[in-house]
N, C-alpha and C positions, 0 to 999 in steps of 0.2 A: 381480126381478133374480135373477141366478144365486146370489148370497149368501143371499138370502131363501129361495130354494128349498132350498138346501143346509141351512140352519138348520131349515126345516120337516121335511125328511127325517130329520134327526137327533133330532127331538123324540119323546118317549115317546108322546104323544097320537097322533101320526101313525102310529107303529108299531102301536098298538092298533087304530086305524081301518083300517089296511091289513090286519092279521090278520083283522079282521071281514069285510072284502071277500073275502079268500081263502076263508074259511070259507063265506060266503054263495054264492060262485060254485062251490064244490066244487073249487077249483083246487089244483094242486100248489104247491110252495113258491116257484116263480119265475114271474113274469108281467112283461111290459113295464110300466114305471112309467107311461108315457104313457097306456096303456089304463086304468089305475086312477085317474088324476088328470086326467080330461078337462077339468074346469073349472079346474084349477090349472096345467096344463102350459104351458110356454113353449118357444120354439125352442131354449133351452139344454138341455132335457132330452133326452138322446140315449142313455141307458143303461138297462140292465135291473138291477133290484135283487132281492135274495133276503133273506127274513127269516131271521136267524140269532140265536137267543136273543131278546134284547130290543132288537135293533138291525137296521138294514137295511144289507146289504153290497152294494156295487156289484159286479156279476159280469160285465157285458158292455157294450160300446160299439159303435157302428156304424163302418164304414170311414171313415177320415179323422180318427179320434180314437184316442188311446191310453188304455187303462184304467189308472188309478192307484188302487189300493185297499189299499196296505200298512198304512194306518190308517183308522179310521172318520172321524177328523177331517179328513183330507186327500183322501178318496176323490173321484174326479172322472173324467169323460171329458174328456181334455185334447185340444183341437183342434190339429191340426198347423198350423204356421205356413206362410206362403208358401214355395214351393220345397222343401217337405218333404211326406212322405206316410206313411200307415199303411194297408196293405191288410188287416192283421189286428191288432185291438186288443190281443191278448195277446202280441204279438211282444216277446221279451225278458223275459217273466215267468217265475217259478219256481213250483213246486208246494209248497203248505203241507202240514202234517201230515195233514190230512183229504183231500188230493188236490185242494184248491181252488187256483185261480190266485191268486198273490200278486204284485202288480205295483208296483214302485217307480216313482217319477217318473223319466222318461227322455226322450230326444230321439227325434223321428220320424226316419225315413230321409230322407236328402237325395235330391232328384230328380237323376237322371243329367243331366250336361251334354252338349250336342251337341259332337262333335268338329269341328275346323276343316275346311272343305271345300277 
């Protein structure tokens, strides 16, 4: 479930395992989470994570989702509801002290309505 995956991503054991995968692959600090969790991934995983210190920070989501990462406890790719959209997951975000995107929980854009004919 989404909650189980969220709890796994927050665990220190997972962070250590992920850091070992980065090192083994000679990869930079950011890789799509799905690529690293092929046996654990579900359709709920739609984001990219970055190792920062001893935690994973959500840094990107695909179109149709909004990035919410203002705290580690609440970080998520929030799916837009019916009749709303997000063409850019960082829409409405601000920049943190290190230039990273900081995204509060917010609403997706409303789809335009057709005018009367």
